[in-house]
N, C-alpha and C positions, 0 to 999 in steps of 0.2 A: 589520411588515415581514418577510417570511421572506430569511432570508440565506444566503448564499453557505454558510458553515460551521456551520448547524445541522445537530447529529447526528441519528442517531436513536439514542445510547445519553443519557444521565443529563447534562446541560449543569451545566457549572460544577464539574463533580467533578475533580481537583487530580489525582489517583492516577493513578500511571505506566500500570497496567495498562487507566484506563477512558482514557485520552490516547491511548496510542500504536493501542488497538484502533478508535477511533472511525470509525465510518464516513459518508460524506455522503449524504444523498438524490442522485435523478434531480435530482429539480428544482433541488437544491442544486446540482449539476454543471453543470447549464442556468443556472442565474443567476450561477457563478460566471465566467464567459466572456461576460458582456455589459456594456457599455462603463456608464456612469455614466449616459447620456440614454435608454438601454433600446434600443439597437442592439448589433448581433453587432460585437464587439472586432475578430474578422479579420473581411474580405472575402469574400462568397460572389461566389466568381468562379469554379468549377470546374462545370463539367458531367458526363454520363455518360462523354464521349469523353474529355475530358480527365484524368476519375481513372482511365479505362481504361488511358490512354495512362501515367499515373503510375504505374501497377502494372507494364506492361509494361517499362516504363524500368528498374526498380528490378528487375525477374527477368531480362532479356534482355541478357547482359553476360559474366560468368565463367563461367556454363553452357555456354554455346553456344562460347563461343572460347578456353576453356582447359582445363574440368575433365574434359568429355566424354571427350577421349584416354586419359587418363591413367586413366581408371576402368577405361575398355574395356581399355588394355592390362595392367593393373595387377590387377585384380578380377574382371570379368564379361562379358571378351571380346563376342561381337557382343548377348549378355542384358543388355548395359547399357541398351535399350531398357525392360526390366524392371525395370533399377534405377529409370529416370526416372519411369515410371510407377507403380511402388512408393513414390517420395517425393513424385509429386504429391499422388495419393489423400491420403497421410496430411496433405499441405497442405490438402485440398479440404474435408476436416473441420473441419480448422481454420479455414480461410476464411469456411466456413457461421457458425461462431460466432462472428467478429468480425463477420459483416454481421448476423446476429441483435442483436449489442453494441452495432455503429454506428450503427445505427436507431433502437435504444431508448434511447442514450444520444447522441446526435448533437455530440458537442465532440470539441476538439482532446485531445491526448492517449494518446488508445489503450489501451495496455494497464492503464498508469496512474490513469488514467479508471475503466476499469471494476473496474479490482480496491480501489481507494479507496469506490465505491460496495457491495462483497460482502467484502472480508475485511478493510479497515480501512486505518488509514492508516500503519502500521509496512510492512504487505505493500504497500502502495502505493510507499511509499520503495523499500525492497527492490528490486521489479520497475524502477521507473525509474531506479535505478542499474544496473541489470540491464542495462537497455535503451542505455544508453550501448556496452554490447558489442557491440549489435548493429549501431545505426546510427553512432556515431562511430568505433568499431575495422573495422567494416563499410567505411565511407568510406576509410578510411586505408589499409586492404587492396587494396580495389577501386583507390585511389591508383597504389597502387606497381605495380600489374599493368597502367595504364595508361602509365604511364613505361616499362616495359617493350616495348611495343608503338612508343612513339613512339620510342624509339628505334632499335629493328627499321626501323619506316617509314625515318627517317632513313637508315640505310645503305644504303637500297634507293637512294637519292639519291648514294649514297657521301658522306654527311655523316658524323661519328664526332664529338658531345658528348664533352668530358673526361670521363672515364668517372669520377672522383674525384666526381663532381657527379651522377652518375644512380643510383647506390646508396647503400643505409644505412651511416651511421654505423660504419666498423668494417669491413664486409662486402666479401665479394670482389665484385671488378670481372672484366669481360672481359679486363684489359691485367693481363699478369703483373708481378707485385710490387706493383701499384699497391691500395690500400683506399678501399672508399668513405670521402667526409664526409658528405657531404649529398645526398636523392634531391633536385634542385631542380625536373625537372619534375613530381616527383609532389605537390610541396607546391605548386607553379604552378599545378597544374591544379584542386586545390581552394581557392587565395585566388580564381581566377576566377570557379568558379561560385560562390561563397560571393558576392562581389557580384553577381551577376545575381539570386540569391534577395533579396538586399536590396531588390533595386530594383522587387520585386511579386513575387505571385504569380500573375499573369494574363501579364505577360511569362516567369516561370520557363516556366509550361506551356506557351506556345508555342515556346520554343525545343525545350522539351522532345517535345513533338508533331513537330517535325521530325526530331529528330534518331531517333527511335523509329520512325519512318516511313522514314527512309534504311535503317537498320539491319536491319528487315524488308524492306524490297526484296532486300537482296542479300542476306539469309539464304535469301529466297525462291530468288532465283539458283542460288545456291549448291544447296539440293534438284533444282530441275528440271535442273538441269545434273548434277550427280551420280547423280541418281535413272535416269539415260539411260545411266551408265556404269558400274553393279551387276552385278557377277558375284557370281550366286548361290553358287558354291563361297565365296566368304569368310564366308557365315554358318553353312558348318558344321565343326565341331560348331558349334549354337545356343550352349549353355551348356558351353564346355570342361571337360575334367577336374580335381577338383582336385589340387593341386601335394602336398597335402601337409600346406600352411599355411593354417590357418583365415583365410578371408576370400579365398583366391585361388584362384579360379575355382570350379565348383561351385556351388551354390544358396547356399550363403555366401557365396560370391562377389558373388552378386546382393544379397545383404542387405548385405554389408559396401560396395559400391558405392553402395547407397541412402544410406548414410550419409554417404556422400562428396558424392554430388552436391545432396543437401539444399543445401549451399551455395548450392546454383544458386537454389535459390528464396527464399532470404533477402532479404526487402524487400517483397514483398508486400504486406505489414500496414500499410507507411507509407500506403497508400490511406485507412485509417481514419485516421490522423494529421492527416486534412485535410477531417474530418468537419465542423469548425465552419466551413469554405470553399466546402464543397457547396453549391451552390445550392438542391437539392431533397436533403438527404443521406437521408430514408429510401427513395428509389425512386433516385438514383444509387451511392449506396456497396455497396448487393449488386450492383450492373451491374457496378462497376470492380472489386470483390473477386474474384466468382466469374467474371464473363469476362476478365481479364487472367492470372489461373493460369490458367484454359483453353486461352486460346489458347500461353500460353508453353509447357505438358504437350506441347502437337500439335507444337510447334514441336521441345521436345528431344526427343523421340522419335522424328521424320522427320529432324533432324540425324544424331543418333546412330546410325540404321538406314543411311544413306547412307554414312557415316563407315568404318562397318564392312562396310557393302556393296563398295564402291570399294576401300578399303587393305585388305589383312590386318590384323588387330586390333592384334599386336602392333607394329605399325610405328606405331601412335599416340601410344605417350609420349615426348611432344615439348609445350612451351607454346602453338603453333599449330598443331594437331588439322587445322584447316579447308584449312592451308596443303598437307598432305600429297594432301588430296582435289584441291585445284588443280594440281599439281604431275602429279599421275596422269591427270588429263583434257587434262593436255597445252593449260592456258590462264592463261598467263604476265600478261597483262592483268589478270586478275579478282583478282591478290594484292594489288596496290595496293588494290583495292575495299574489301577484305575487311579489311585493316589499315588503314581508315580509316573503315570499319563497327565492327570492333573499339575505336576509339577512340570514336566515337562513341556506340558502347553502356557503354562503361565509364564515359562522360560523366555518361549518364542514371542511370546508378545512382548515380554520387556525388552528383548534385542529389537525387535523392530522399530517400536517405541522411541528406544533410544538415538538407533538407525537415525532414524526419521528425524527427530530434532537435529543433530549434529549437521545435518544437511541443510535446516532451511536456517540454523545460525552461520553456515556457512555462504551458503546465498547472501544472507542479509550483510555480512561481514564483507563480500567482495564487493557489494555497491557502497561500503561506508556506515553505513547506520548502527554497524556495532562495530568494536575495537579488532583489529586486526588478529590480534592473536585468533580470532574463531575461525578466519580463513589460512590458515598456515595449515599447511600438510606434511607426513612425518615423510623427511626423507627416504627411508626405507618402504616401508608398509602404505605410503602414499594414501593415507587418509586422515581425516581433517583429525587428529589423535588430541592436541591441543581443546579444541571444543568438545570433544567426545568427553575426557579425563573431566574439564568445568564443567558439564552434564551430569557425568557420572555421580561427582562429588555431591552438586545439590540434590538432585535426587535421592540419593543415599542416605542425606540427613533429612531430607522431608519423610521418605519411607518409613526411619525409624523414627520419630517422632510424632507425626502426625496419625490421628488414628482412619479407618477407613473409611466413614460415611463421608467426611469434611472431604476428602479427598474426590472420594465421587460425584458430591453435587458439584462441581464447579466443570466436570470434562463434559458432560454431554453439551451445555451450553455453548460452550465455545468451538466443539469439533460442529454443531448444528448450524453455527454463523459461519464459520468458514465453508461449510456446504453451500450454501446459499450463497455465497458470494462467486463461489465456482460456476454456478449455474446462471449468475448473473453475467459472468466472464465472457463466457460459451456466446451468450445473445450480443454484447458490446462486442465481439472482434468481428461475429459474423457482419454486422450493420458495418462498421467501422472500416474493414478491412476483408471484405468479400474474394478480394484476389490471390488471397493467400492459401496456398497450396495446404489441401487438408488430408492427410492419409487416411485417419477415420475423422465420420461424422457422425453427428447423433441427428437419429433420426425426428422427424416429425419437428423440426426447428420449427419457432418460439416454445411450441406447445409443452414438449416434455422437458425442456429445462424451466418453464412457468410453472409444472407440477411439482417441480425438484424442489424450486421456492417456497412454493404454498406449502409441502409437506413441511421442512422444515419449520418453518413459521410456526406452523399445527402444532408440532413437538415441541415447540422453543415456549408458545403459550400455555403449556399444558407443568412445565418447571415452577416450584415454589417463586415467589417474592424475594425472600432470602437470596435464593441463587442470581437473583435478577439482581438486588442488590452488591455482590461481591463480584459480580460481572463489572460493575459501573464503575466499582474501585480498584477493582486491577487494571481496566486499560484508565484509568484517570492516572495511575502511576505508571502507564507505559505512554499517554501522553507526556506527562512530564519527562519522562526519560526523551521521550524523544525533542520536544521541543530546545532540550538543553544542551544535548549532547548529539543523540542522531541525526538530527537536521545539519547541524553544521559541520560532523564526519561526512556527510554525504556529501555535501557542498565541496569542502577539500579534496576529497577522493575523485570529485565529476574535475576539481581545475587543474588535478594533477594529472590527469587521463588526458585531458585536451591539451598539454606542453610536449 
């Protein structure tokens, strides 16, 4: 009997070095996510359109509705369009690598599963733990932004919820002398999305598709209406002169802005976590990954060009830069639609990130690295309901208690580390297993994967040392968990499977 825990290294060796570097074969990874009756554990309910909408839902959110203005006003000026193009190109290389691995290893778990098949168990654990920073912390960050837009929209109708319940614990509020206790809207949206995800993948995808369609329609209206009011003089100079500070205008500002807006692309890789739920993963996953990234990069470039063309870039340093365009063109009726679209956009980001996190923990639990509760499927909905509920509660508490700046600092570095390892995994499998059938192949290998690694490392190098310090602490905690419980659980799982 071929078993999920058969490794490519000698089995039965209890030494630490042989245990923690155990790799899984591609076939073992596939078998580990099949139920006892031989059927896929998760329902194959997603086609190429739903997968592409999943990617667009994850990408179109904070980037368009929040980050564009600050990146233009502080770092790049009108050349922020180049920053989005650079960040998009870096992500495109990574997306090609994801597409090859996702079609070669069409299982849930994304980067975690790919690394398990190439670099071994300990690195798989590290990247799985690291992905919590991207998915869980990313969802919490976006939930806090969602809360801010909700409060802003309610204010448009003369409604003002208690400020102490719309800010993180101890955080500043709009009311003088009032400090935050708990961000109730941020926690509430996480719990609502969690309930939807527990009910089923198909139902969640339908809601996601509707919200993605609405926000794309509103963004399209903004591009068309704003495009009719562009003043070319606002684009001159296209690259403002450097102020003397690194990263503030000039071409160094374009690069720094690229690192800032990189956050806008976080989440497209969540498409690969749905590999086991894709109806035809070899065909549909490349379409979902590359298609969603192409659409979103084009939209980011178009929106940033309109913003800086309608309004002088210095006036865009505000949390709602699209509102500046609406004010400039004199269409207040569009303002409410934009705020609703922003709420829809941020909701889909939360949905996709929570979806992806549950699938990664599901894969880790199937390998014994996490408690079995994370691998349990709901008998009716066939979703990892227990895992989704635990994640939802944890993210809701985090979003309610922590401020957005502290949450956002950790997201990018975790994502970049995962992206770099995906590029390495492609090169490793090409050398180690050239005979494997690859429905999709990264062109110009190894040049493009190497460029992907270098791009990720360059962006990581631009992050402050405090972020690196927090990453080291986070990984140390993860290693302690792995060495005390995770490793033992994986070995027990392997022995049980071998009997």
